[in-house]
VODRENLO-608819 format. One record per residue: residue in three letters; x, y, z of N, C-alpha, C in turn. Coordinates in pm, whole numbers, padded with zeros to 5 digits, always signed. Example, Ala and Ser with C-alpha at 12.3 -4.5 7.8 and 13.67 -1.06 7.14 Angstrom:
VODRENLO-608819
ala+01319-00569+00780+01230-00450+00780+01320-00330+00780/ser+01285-00225+00708+01367-00106+00714+01290+00003+00787/
This chain:
VODRENLO-608819
met-00979+01448+00121-00839+01416+00073-00700+01331+00185/pro-00734+01208+00137-00592+01185+00235-00465+01272+00227/ser-00370+01261+00330-00231+01363+00324-00161+01233+00320/ile-00005+01307+00226+00107+01214+00188+00131+01145+00295/gln+00176+01191+00418+00202+01129+00522+00074+00950+00513/asp-00030+00956+00508-00121+00870+00486-00095+00803+00390/ala-00077+00794+00285-00011+00749+00158+00120+00666+00230/gln+00221+00767+00250+00362+00681+00303+00312+00593+00436/tyr+00251+00634+00511+00190+00523+00627+00145+00362+00565/gly+00055+00431+00407-00037+00242+00358+00073+00222+00307/leu+00196+00243+00251+00325+00219+00175+00352+00116+00274/arg+00454+00174+00351+00505+00109+00482+00473-00060+00546/arg+00327+00028+00589+00244-00083+00647+00284-00265+00600/pro+00242-00246+00482+00298-00403+00447+00406-00449+00454/ser+00531-00372+00454+00651-00371+00510+00645-00430+00653/gln+00615-00354+00694+00668-00342+00894+00592-00474+00930/gln+00437-00502+00854+00348-00625+00924+00378-00744+00889/ala+00435-00805+00730+00408-00910+00684+00576-00887+00625/gly+00657-00816+00639+00819-00816+00592+00820-00802+00405/val+00711-00772+00345+00708-00818+00225+00761-00631+00165/leu+00850-00641-00003+00909-00528+00022+00809-00425-00051/thr+00806-00222-00040+00726-00177-00104+00827-00081-00102/pro+00836-00017-00250+00902+00084-00259+00873+00253-00154/ala+00980+00262-00176+01053+00349-00050+00980+00518-00131/ala+00913+00590-00004+00874+00751-00086+01022+00790-00062/leu+01047+00940-00181+01113+00960-00212+01110+01174-00157/gly+00957+01176-00181+00957+01335-00166+00778+01323-00243/thr+00775+01428-00253+00663+01498-00276+00681+01609-00396/leu+00572+01602-00505+00597+01701-00649+00448+01749-00581/thr+00473+01899-00602+00333+01970-00633+00302+02055-00767/val+00190+01979-00799+00119+02042-00910-00012+02112-00954/ala-00030+02149-01050-00153+02219-01020-00283+02118-00918/ala-00302+02010-01020-00435+01974-00951-00387+01877-00787/gly-00231+01903-00712-00243+01851-00585-00098+01833-00594/thr-00060+01731-00495+00056+01658-00426+00069+01555-00512/leu+00188+01569-00596+00232+01354-00596+00313+01331-00524/leu+00328+01190-00479+00413+01137-00404+00504+01054-00476/val+00671+01074-00456+00678+01030-00570+00807+00867-00474/leu+00774+00826-00597+00869+00670-00501+00986+00629-00612/glu+01060+00550-00540+01166+00508-00580+01125+00384-00686/thr+01225+00414-00785+01218+00280-00913+01251+00188-00838/val+01115+00103-00880+01150-00077-00903+01180-00103-01032/glu+01264-00200-00994+01343-00295-01146+01184-00384-01210/ala+01198-00370-01323+01155-00409-01376+01193-00566-01440/val+01106-00690-01416+01170-00824-01408+01084-00897-01502/asp+01124-00977-01559+01042-01036-01703+00991-01179-01607/arg+00901-01172-01581+00870-01275-01488+00782-01403-01543/lys+00851-01548-01488+00813-01647-01583+00723-01718-01493/pro+00611-01810-01511+00537-01931-01414+00564-01951-01302/arg+00717-01964-01315+00774-01986-01167+00764-01908-01076/asp+00791-01811-01130+00780-01677-01055+00722-01591-00979/trp+00610-01628-01056+00469-01608-00980+00409-01703-00937/arg+00468-01814-00912+00411-01908-00758+00478-01850-00679/gln+00613-01820-00680+00693-01781-00589+00677-01680-00526/gly+00614-01585-00609+00518-01429-00512+00416-01513-00390/gly+00367-01624-00429+00214-01710-00300+00275-01624-00156/pro+00377-01732-00100+00437-01686+00048+00421-01542+00080/ser+00475-01427-00044+00438-01310-00010+00314-01255+00044/leu+00201-01283-00059+00089-01278-00044+00035-01338+00062/ala+00081-01456+00119+00039-01581+00222+00103-01455+00317/arg+00205-01395+00348+00206-01336+00456+00167-01223+00440/ile+00103-01135+00408-00011-01022+00390-00099-01097+00449/his-00196-01179+00393-00325-01232+00457-00278-01265+00567/gln-00238-01278+00626-00196-01340+00826-00180-01256+00870/val-00141-01128+00825-00134-01031+00954-00307-01010+00977/lys-00280-01012+01099-00387-00970+01227-00446-00868+01259/gly-00591-00803+01309-00610-00649+01338-00726-00655+01395/asp-00770-00574+01458-00916-00535+01500-00985-00526+01393/gln-00943-00510+01313-01053-00468+01239-00950-00495+01055/cys-01066-00472+00980-00985-00514+00847-00953-00367+00761/gly-00877-00382+00757-00801-00269+00660-00769-00153+00758/leu-00676-00029+00673-00652+00091+00761-00749+00159+00844/glu-00683+00248+00955-00743+00288+01047-00845+00438+00970/thr-00761+00465+00839-00826+00609+00792-00920+00562+00653/gln-00972+00672+00640-01014+00702+00488-00949+00711+00382/gly-00987+00646+00280-00922+00670+00127-00925+00684+00043/phe-00797+00683-00048-00896+00663-00199-00808+00559-00299/phe-00868+00512-00387-00794+00464-00484-00818+00474-00626/gly-00708+00547-00667-00721+00647-00749-00795+00739-00706/pro-00881+00750-00800-01015+00893-00810-01114+00897-00665/leu-01135+00747-00675-01211+00667-00607-01221+00659-00447/tyr-01315+00716-00355-01327+00779-00212-01330+00634-00170/lys-01277+00570-00109-01316+00460-00020-01345+00469+00129/ala-01427+00500+00147-01508+00493+00310-01452+00367+00386/val-01418+00427+00515-01368+00331+00606-01482+00293+00743/thr-01600+00220+00772-01674+00146+00811-01682+00049+00846/tyr-01702+00051+00965-01675-00124+01004-01860-00147+01128/pro-01905-00270+01085-02044-00226+01143-01976-00284+01289/ser-02117-00231+01371-02084-00219+01549-02085-00385+01559/arg-02015-00438+01671-01992-00523+01733-02100-00581+01844/
């Protein structure tokens, strides 16, 4: 299982590398099934078509980030689904 630190890193990384906004981690909460990462509240916004078009530049900034590989350096999960990080040899 990934650690809370891995999850926090995954949230901070888009902000650090592409300058887009992500919610801040406030802390953790231990429950019977494990640990939950508690994030700051984000304001719900009623978006119009023009607002969605303005989000394009942020998405483009994320896609312009370059690295030695695609994705994070660690294994991960998408909800309960395991996401193995494997790369073909070059």
